N, C-alpha and C positions, 0 to 999 in steps of 0.2 A: 455793656462796655466790658473791655477785656481785663485780664490780670494786669496789675500795675507793678512798676518798680517802686514799692513803698513798704515801709516797715509797720504801717498801721494795720493790725489784724482785723479791724471792723470793716475795712474796705472789702475784704474777701466775702463778706456776707450781704453785700448790697444788691446782688442779682443772682438769678438762677440760670445757668448756661443751658440753652436748648440745643445749640449746635456749636461745636468748636473744632476747627480743623487747622492744623499747622501746615502751611503750604510751601513756604521757603522756595519760591521760584522767581526767576527774572522774566518779566513780560511787560509789554506796553510802556517801556521806559521806566519801570518801577521794580523794586525788589519787594516782592509780596511775602509777608511773613505769616499772618494768621487771619482767619475769617471766623467771626463768632456771631451767634444770635442769642441775645440775652433778654430775659424777662426781669425787670426791676422788682425788688422787694420794697416794702415800705420802710426803707432805710436811706438816709442821706449819704451821698458819696462825697467825702471830704476832698478839697482841692489836692491834686497830685500831678506828677509829671511823668513822662515816658522818655526813653532814648530813641523813640521812633515816632513817626507821624501816624495819625489815626483819621479815618473817616467814620463818623457816627451818624447813622440814618435812623430816624424814628419811624418805625413801620406802623405803630399804633400808640395810643396813650398820649400823655402830656407830662411835662415837668419843666423845671427851671435849669437850663444848661448855663454853666459859667465857663468862660474861656478867657484867660489872661486878665482876670479880675472883673470882666464885664459879664453881666447876667442877661439872658435872653430867654423868653418863653419858648419852649420847644413843643411842637405838636406833630401829628402824623404828616410825613412828607418832608420834615426839616432835616437837612443834611449839613453837618458841621465838619469843617476841616480843622484838625488840631495838630499844629507843628510839634516836632520834638522839643522838649524843654519848656513848653508852655503849660502853665498850671490850668487845670480844668476840673470841674466837679458837677454834681447833680443834686437837686432837691426835688422831691415829689410835689406835684401840684394837682389838685383835683382828685377825682376818685379812680381814674384809670391808670394803672401802672404801665409804664412804657414797655414796648417790645422794640429792642434796638438791634440793628445789623451794624457790626463793627469790623473794620478792616485795619490791620496793622501793616504799615509799609514804609519804604524809604524811596528816594529817587535814585536811579542808577547813576545820574550825573552828579556834578558837584553843586547843582542848583538847590535852593532852599524852598521847602513847602511854605506857602503863605496861608495864614488863618483865613477862614472864609465861612460863608453860610449862604444857602439857597433853599428854595422850596421846590420839591419835585412834583410834577403833575401826576394825576392819578393813574394815567396810562402807564407811566414808568413804574409806579409803585406796584401796580397789578403784575407787570412784567417781572419785577424782581421777586414778588411772592411766588410766582410760578417757577422761576429759576431756582430759588432757594429750596423749594420743595424737592428738587432733584439732587440736592447735595446731601451725602450721608451725614448723619448727625455726629458721628465720631468713628474712630477706628481707622485702619490703614486704607488709604485711597488706592483705587485702581486707575489705570490710564483712562478708562471711560468716565471716571468721575471728574477728571480735570476739565473737560469741556464745560460742564455745568458751572464749576467754580470759576473758571476764567470768564464765562459769560456774565456771572454776577459781578466780578471784579471790574470787567470792562465797562459794564453799565454804570457802576458806582463812580469810576474814575471819569467816565464821559460826562457825568453830571457834576463833578467836582468843580466848585467855583475857583479853585486854584490850579486846575489842570494846565493852565497856560504856563505854570512854573516849570513844567516838564519839558524835555526836549521834543521837537516835533516827532509824531509817530503816525503810523497808518498811512504813509504816503502812497504805498502800493494799493492799499484799500481804496483810497480816493480815486486812483487811476482806474480801478475796475468796478467802482460802485454801481455805475449805471448799467454796465454789462451784467452785473449780478442780478439786476432786476428783470432781465430778459429770460424767456424760457429755454434758451439755448443750452445744450448739454455742456457740462463744466469743462470737459476737455476742449470742446470747440471754443468756449468762451476764453479759456487760458490762451489758446493759440491766437485768437483775435487780438488779445492784449499784448502779444509778443512774447509769451512765456511757454515753456513746457509745463503741462499741468502739475507734475510733481514739484518742479522748481517753484512755481507760483504758490502752491500750498505751503511749502517750507518757508518761503519768504514772508507770507502773510502770518504764519504762526510765530515767526521771530518777531514781527512788528506788532502784532495784535493779540497773540495768544490763541487765535482762532484760525482754522483752516478755511479753505475755499467753500466747502459745503456749509460749515457752521455760520460763516458770514452771510452766505446767501439766505440761510434760514432766518438769521436775524433781520435782514432787510424784508424778507417775505412776511415775517411776523409783524413788523411795523406797518406794512401795507395792509395786511389782514386786519389788524386792529383799527386802522383808519377806516377800512371798508365796513367793519362791524359797527363803527360809530355812526356811519352815514347811510348805509344801505337799509332798505325797508325790511329785509329779512336775512337769515343766515345764508340761504341758498344764493341770493343775489350777492352777498358779501364774498362768497367763495368764488364766484365768476369774476367779480372785480379784482380779486386777488390773484387771478390766473389759474384757478383750480377748476377743471371741468367736472369733477365729481365731488358734490357736497359732502358725501360720506367719507371720502378720503381726506377732504379738507378738515372735517371734524376730528378725525383721528390724528392728523398731523398737528393740528392746533393744540390738541390736548397734550401731545408729546412735548410741545414747546413750552406750554404754560402751566400744565397740571390742571387745566380747566377746560370744559367744553366751550365752544364758541358762544352758545346760548347763555351759559353761566357767566362767562366774562362780560358779555353784552349787557346782561341784566344787573350785574354787580358793580359796574364801573361808576 
């Protein structure tokens, strides 16, 4: 969990930050402020509030998460949406200290974030682990770093149970989604959709934070992970995913997730 607006000094000792990046950008209909990865210590987090909303995802471990006076057992894969001004806290349960991914954000519109909870499937958690591994732990970000950060944020917000509170986004992406699944060159794909390639890329980045190539990679990764779950071997999964060369598929998959196809397949 992140730094709070609180005067209680014991709160600052409740976790060890592994990754912390202030991003302060507008994307996906949200004002994104900070992304953190924290390992909880054996210390209770007293109830507190923020002047911004938060997404808290448990990547591992377990504990008791309180939101607005209600307590809920939190385990690996649990995603909590905490609106601004809502009291929340944490108490350790069991022997495994949680590892949490936390996003501070606000809506760009005048809408209000709604409190919520959902459980993410293992495929999404594996994808997030791979994406987070590409984000620098701290320090000044380069332009190249933002694609990984925005991919993490997009996946978190996509899974958020209160995402409907945001204004509609990614309408252009919906228009070109199926085209992105084809092997056509990106320039030809853009023109088929009725756009100049540069214009389409800029439009997609404004709406989703990701450009044409990054969105194609995201869809190809989803297809590849589905194939790896169902195909008898990695080579067959590569062919089902549209890759003629299994070696190139392995290199590409590792760039996307931080894992080889075999490791991902065996560890899911």
